[in-house]
C-alpha positions, 0 to 999 in steps of 0.5 A: 888981373887979366883975362885973355878974351878971344870971343870966336863964337860971338864973331859968328853973328847974331843968328847964333845968339842974342847979345845981352848983359847979365842981370846982377844979383842984389846983396850977393854973397859967396857960397863956394869957390873952386880954387883948384879950377880958377887957375885953369881959366886965368882967374887965380889972381882975382881977389875974393871981392872981384870974384864975387862981382864976376860970379854975381853978374855985376862985373863984366871984365874988359874984353867980354862979349856976353850973349845967350846962345840959340838952339832947339832940341828933342825933349823926352822925344818930342821936338821943341823948335826953339829953346836957347839959353833961357837963364844962362849967358856966355860971358865970353871965351878966354884962352888959358895958359895952355892956349886952350879956348874956354867958355865962361858961362854964368847960369841964373843970369836973368831973362833972355829972349829964350826964357819963355815963361821963366824968370831966368834965375837959378836957385841955390839947390840947383846951383849946389847940385851942379857944382858938386856933381861936375866936380865929383865927375871931374875927379872920378875922371869922367868928361864934364864941364866944371864949376868955378863958384856959386853966389847967392842973394836976397832976391826971392824967386818962386819954385815949389816954394820961395827960394833965393836967386843964385848964380853958378859960373862954369867953364867948358871948352864948348857949350855947343849942343846937339840941339844947336845943329838941330835948330839951324837944320830944321829951320833950313838955315843950311848956310848957318848950319855950315858956319856952325859946323865949320866953327866947331871943326876948327875949334874942337875937331881940328883933326878932321878939318883936312879930311876928304869928308870933314863933316862925316868925320866930325859926326863920327868923332862926336858919336864916338865921344858920346858913346865913350861918355855914356860908357863911363856913366854906366860903369860908375853908376851915374844917371843923368836924368834928362838926356834931351838933345839940348843937354848933349855936349857936342864934345862929349862932356857931361852937361847941364846937371839937373835931376841926376843921381848915383845909384845906391843899390844896383838897380838897372831900372833906376830913375832919378828924375821924378818927372820921368813917368815912363822911365825914358831916361832910366839908368839902363836906357841911357846907352840906347838914348845916347844912340837915339840922340846921335841919330838925331845929330846925324839927321841934323847934319845930313845937309852937310854929310856925304857918305855916312848912313844911319846904320853906320852911325848905329854901328859906330856908336855901339862898337865904341860904347861896348869897347869902352864899357867893357874896358872899364868893367874889367878894370873894375874887376882888376883884370888886365887881359881880355878873355872870352867870358869876361863880359859874362863874368861881370854881367852875372855879377851885376845880376847878383848885385841887383838880386840882393840889392847890394850897394854898387859903389861899396861892393866894388870898393870892397872887392878891391881888397879881395885876396885870391885865397878868400871866399865870398864871406870875407866881403862884409858887404855880402856876408849875409848872402854870401852863399849865392855869391860863392859860385861866382867867386869861384869863377872870379878866382879862376879868372884871376889865376890867368892874370898872374898879378899879385894880390898887392898889385891888383889891389892897387889897380882896383883902388885906382878905378873903384871909388870909395866916395861918390856924390850920393843924393842924400849927401847933396841934400844934406849940404843943400839943406844946411846951405839954405840956412846960411851954413855952407860948412857941410857943402865945403866938407863934401866938396873936399871929400869928392876931390879925392874919391879914390883915397882912403880918408879915415876922418871922412868914413861917414861919407862912404856909408850907404844912405839912411832909409830916408835918403834911399831912392831920392828922385829930383825934379827938373825945377830950378 
């Protein structure tokens, strides 16, 4: 039972963190364990008892070096000069069997010097939402942190109501954020900024270390990763909800799940966070906010960069976002070649989906079974409003003729990129409600469904159904 610790971040020194141990949960109980991911970290030979101790903060493995990371960030556009891990602790960094460096991070681990007025705890609902979402995105093929397990307890904590303190263990190649660089840049600790940048290059951007202008190339690479990530969000109908710079991963992973949501009917103005009064982080704003955040990162790195200009950052981001999004969308349509009018084809389709309030995920799944000899009316999901779709389908069929793919091959391609199952908010809410009564069976069933989002699961058809009336347009708070 050995974890191979290599605590490189801790070696940077205490300007970068505060050393402290987690505050363990009383009477811990295991909620769910991600057995599929344990092996990635090296925890697959841990007993259930030892996992419970580790995931509840009472076991610190030999070689761990727990700490809370310091950072700042722009929150809803305003700068917060010091944030930091207010309820999370980096237990340590381990190297796995593939020699990949991974952070073990425990959320809900108690107060830290960065907790401000908070109690440092997570609650069951927020832990479940992150567990489910990170695994859902992982199995969809979208870059993300991963959750290892959830533990709950008898400890009461107050949010809107009294809830139970819980913890979530997650892992990632890095928990460094855009805001990590902002903190050292805006406090004019430029030597520490360089130390952090060098650490990040050496451990996560090795390909740019020997470049003539490594910090410029690092920024360019981070911008490209961010643009690609947000293109995935847009193509799969995912809204993050709180795209503050302290929630943006420097390695381009989906990070810090809060009031996220998958769209039901296609709505470019979809807002999943009920605290977002002005729609700053609405679904259709995500690409622009991604750029805004990259420009904030460029500003933070400006003491180190040499040649790169704000206009270049904008162009690099927009070019990479557009290219990735276009590639994803034509794949969703079953197209393998680039044609001049393809962008207009899928944009016109999105306009129709919006106008007739068609479920985004279910439409593309249904389209994956479409035959070239069929008409719009053959798709049950738009049968009641097929006539307005007919002109688009005429164009689509003409475009498919250019491909020369058989219907069978196209179906196979499309079913591999158009999921049948996504984490609809109402499904997460049902799992949470049951779990809060001590019944975790629905949580486990939903997790199993989300592990195979592209597969037909005849016994799980209900998880692909559109939300009932009560579950539509749910908005989630940041409270956790």
